C-alpha positions in Angstrom: -21.1 40.9 -48.1 -17.4 41.2 -47.6 -15.0 38.3 -47.3 -13.4 37.9 -43.8 -11.2 34.8 -44.0 -8.3 33.9 -46.3 -8.2 30.2 -45.4 -8.4 28.3 -48.7 -10.6 25.7 -47.1 -13.1 27.9 -45.3 -14.3 31.3 -46.7 -16.4 33.5 -44.6 -18.5 36.5 -45.6 -20.0 39.0 -43.2 -22.9 41.3 -44.1 -22.4 45.1 -44.1 -24.4 45.5 -40.9 -22.4 42.8 -39.1 -25.5 40.8 -38.1 -25.2 37.8 -40.5 -22.4 35.7 -41.7 -21.9 32.9 -44.2 -19.1 30.3 -44.2 -18.2 28.3 -47.3 -16.2 25.1 -46.9 -14.3 23.7 -49.8 -14.1 19.9 -49.3 -12.1 18.9 -52.4 -11.9 15.4 -54.0 -8.4 14.2 -53.4 -8.0 14.4 -49.6 -9.7 15.4 -46.4 -13.3 14.3 -46.4 -13.0 13.4 -50.1 -16.7 14.1 -51.1 -18.2 17.0 -53.2 -21.3 18.5 -51.7 -23.7 20.9 -53.3 -25.5 21.1 -56.6 -23.5 21.0 -59.8 -20.3 19.5 -58.3 -19.1 22.8 -57.0 -17.4 21.2 -54.0 -18.7 23.7 -51.4 -21.4 23.8 -48.9 -22.4 27.0 -47.2 -23.1 27.2 -43.4 -24.9 30.1 -41.8 -23.2 31.1 -38.6 -26.1 33.1 -37.3 -28.5 30.1 -37.0 -26.3 27.0 -37.3 -27.9 25.7 -40.5 -26.6 24.6 -43.9 -28.0 26.5 -46.8 -27.8 26.3 -50.5 -26.7 29.9 -51.1 -24.8 30.2 -54.4 -24.7 26.5 -55.1 -27.9 24.7 -54.2 -28.6 22.6 -51.1 -26.8 19.5 -50.0 -28.1 16.0 -50.9 -26.6 14.6 -47.6 -27.8 15.0 -44.1 -28.3 18.5 -42.8 -27.1 19.4 -39.2 -29.4 21.8 -37.4 -28.7 23.1 -34.0 -26.0 24.7 -31.9 -22.4 23.9 -32.7 -20.3 23.1 -29.6 -16.6 22.8 -29.4 -15.0 19.9 -27.7 -14.0 21.9 -24.7 -17.6 22.9 -24.1 -18.8 19.3 -23.5 -20.0 19.0 -19.9 -20.4 15.6 -18.3 -19.7 13.9 -14.9 -16.3 12.0 -14.9 -16.4 8.7 -13.0 -13.0 8.0 -11.3 -11.4 4.6 -12.3 -12.0 1.8 -9.8 -8.9 0.6 -8.0 -8.2 -3.1 -8.2 -5.8 -5.4 -6.3 -4.7 -5.5 -2.7 -3.6 -2.5 -0.8 0.1 -2.8 0.2 0.6 -3.8 3.9 2.6 -1.1 5.8 6.0 -2.4 7.0 6.2 -3.5 10.7 7.1 -0.8 13.2 9.8 -1.3 15.8 8.7 -1.7 19.4 10.8 1.3 20.5 11.5 4.5 18.7 14.6 4.3 16.5 14.7 0.5 16.5 15.9 -1.4 13.4 13.9 -4.6 13.7 10.1 -4.1 13.0 7.4 -5.8 15.0 3.9 -6.9 14.0 1.4 -7.9 16.6 -0.9 -10.8 15.6 -2.2 -13.6 17.8 -2.5 -16.8 15.7 -4.7 -18.5 18.3 -8.3 -18.6 17.1 -10.6 -16.4 19.1 -7.9 -14.5 20.9 -7.3 -10.8 20.4 -4.1 -9.4 19.0 -1.7 -8.0 21.5 -1.2 -4.3 21.9 2.5 -3.3 21.9 1.6 0.1 23.5 0.2 -1.8 26.5 3.7 -3.1 27.3 5.9 -1.2 29.9 8.0 1.4 28.1 11.2 -0.2 29.5 10.0 -3.6 28.1 9.6 -2.2 24.6 13.0 -0.6 24.8 15.0 -3.6 26.1 13.3 -6.2 23.9 14.1 -3.9 21.0 17.7 -3.8 22.0 17.9 -7.6 22.1 16.3 -7.9 18.6 18.5 -5.2 17.1 21.7 -7.1 18.1 21.0 -9.9 15.6 21.8 -8.5 12.2 20.0 -11.4 10.5 16.6 -10.5 12.0 14.6 -7.9 10.1 11.1 -8.3 11.6 9.3 -10.4 14.2 5.7 -11.1 15.1 4.7 -10.7 18.7 1.8 -13.1 19.4 1.4 -12.2 23.1 2.4 -9.3 25.3 0.5 -7.7 28.1 -2.3 -9.9 29.5 -4.7 -8.3 31.9 -5.2 -10.4 35.1 -2.3 -12.7 34.3 -0.2 -13.5 37.4 3.1 -13.8 35.5 5.2 -11.0 34.1 2.7 -10.8 31.2 0.2 -9.3 33.7 2.7 -6.4 34.4 3.5 -5.6 30.8 7.0 -6.9 31.3 7.0 -10.0 29.0 6.6 -10.7 25.3 6.2 -13.8 23.3 7.5 -14.0 19.7 6.3 -16.7 17.3 7.8 -15.6 13.9 11.2 -14.3 12.8 11.5 -12.9 9.3 8.0 -14.4 8.7 9.3 -17.9 9.6 7.8 -19.9 12.4 10.0 -20.2 15.5 8.8 -23.8 15.9 10.7 -24.6 12.7 13.8 -24.9 14.9 12.6 -28.2 16.3 10.2 -29.4 13.5 11.5 -32.6 11.9 9.0 -32.2 9.1 10.6 -29.0 7.6 13.7 -29.1 5.4 17.0 -29.2 7.3 18.1 -25.9 5.8 14.9 -24.2 7.1 15.4 -25.7 10.5 19.0 -24.6 10.8 18.1 -21.1 9.7 15.7 -20.7 12.6 18.2 -22.3 15.0 20.8 -19.7 13.9 18.3 -16.9 14.5 17.4 -18.2 18.0 21.1 -18.6 18.9 21.9 -15.0 17.9 18.9 -13.6 19.9 19.6 -15.8 22.9 23.2 -14.6 22.9 22.0 -11.0 22.8 19.5 -11.5 25.6 22.2 -13.1 27.7 24.4 -10.1 27.3 21.5 -7.7 28.3 21.5 -7.4 32.1 17.9 -6.1 32.0 16.6 -9.5 30.7 15.2 -11.5 33.6 14.2 -14.6 31.7 14.6 -15.9 28.2 13.2 -19.3 26.8 13.0 -20.6 23.2 12.3 -24.0 21.7 16.0 -25.0 22.1 17.2 -23.4 25.4 16.5 -20.9 28.1 17.3 -19.5 31.5 16.0 -17.5 34.5 17.8 -14.9 36.5 17.0 -13.4 39.9 14.5 -10.5 39.8 17.1 -8.4 41.7 20.0 -7.5 39.4 22.3 -7.1 42.4 21.6 -10.7 43.6 24.7 -13.0 43.9 22.6 -15.9 42.6 23.5 -17.1 39.1 19.9 -18.0 38.4 19.1 -21.3 36.7 18.6 -23.0 33.3 15.2 -23.6 32.0 13.8 -27.1 32.6 12.9 -29.5 29.8 9.2 -29.0 30.5 9.5 -25.2 30.4 11.4 -25.4 27.1 8.7 -27.8 25.7 6.0 -25.3 26.8 7.7 -22.6 24.7 8.2 -24.8 21.6 6.3 -22.5 19.4 7.8 -19.1 20.6 10.4 -17.1 22.3 9.6 -15.7 25.7 11.4 -12.6 27.1 10.9 -11.1 30.5 12.4 -7.7 31.3 13.2 -6.7 34.9 11.2 -4.1 36.7 
């Protein structure tokens, strides 16, 4: 046999006909594995590459366990990989504006048990646009929740897709504006939001009616009418103590 490798730790001999090979591994005693194998303390153990077995050629057989079988490299291992299981809540997407390009986002969730959530797309296109304009005028409002919009069969503007009800601003209840049980600062924060939105609605000539827990008004349906409209009555304001109502003209 002729020697093929010059590695000091592994020496390989190949037969003249190239059909058989023998590798000799020098394990040493001061490092690496740290054990001498083979008879006579020669510190080497031969491994036949043709059949994957240890042999005692030139130094006797090993007193340790003998590995028999096919040698596989790490990259030859084949097994099914199970993807890791995701834990935790999926992040809720940010609210989308009622109208394209709007700044203030709107969620649509009905908090009344058993009642379906409103569909923003069921509103008249003009309603979405003008309500968005009103909300965008208040720089302190970032998002709102619309708890009612188009209501099929309703005889009011809701039945025409021209009215919306908003019960939360910046995830705070609109009713906080008049709730004596909430902290004064929380109450005043909501009152400030309502004042800003009410002012923006008043300046928008397409708004036909606006009512919140503190104040409100009604305008003539005809924008060319000479009538100034009227203020909301106490009972009407009381009926809207939990939300803002906005009606847009046809």
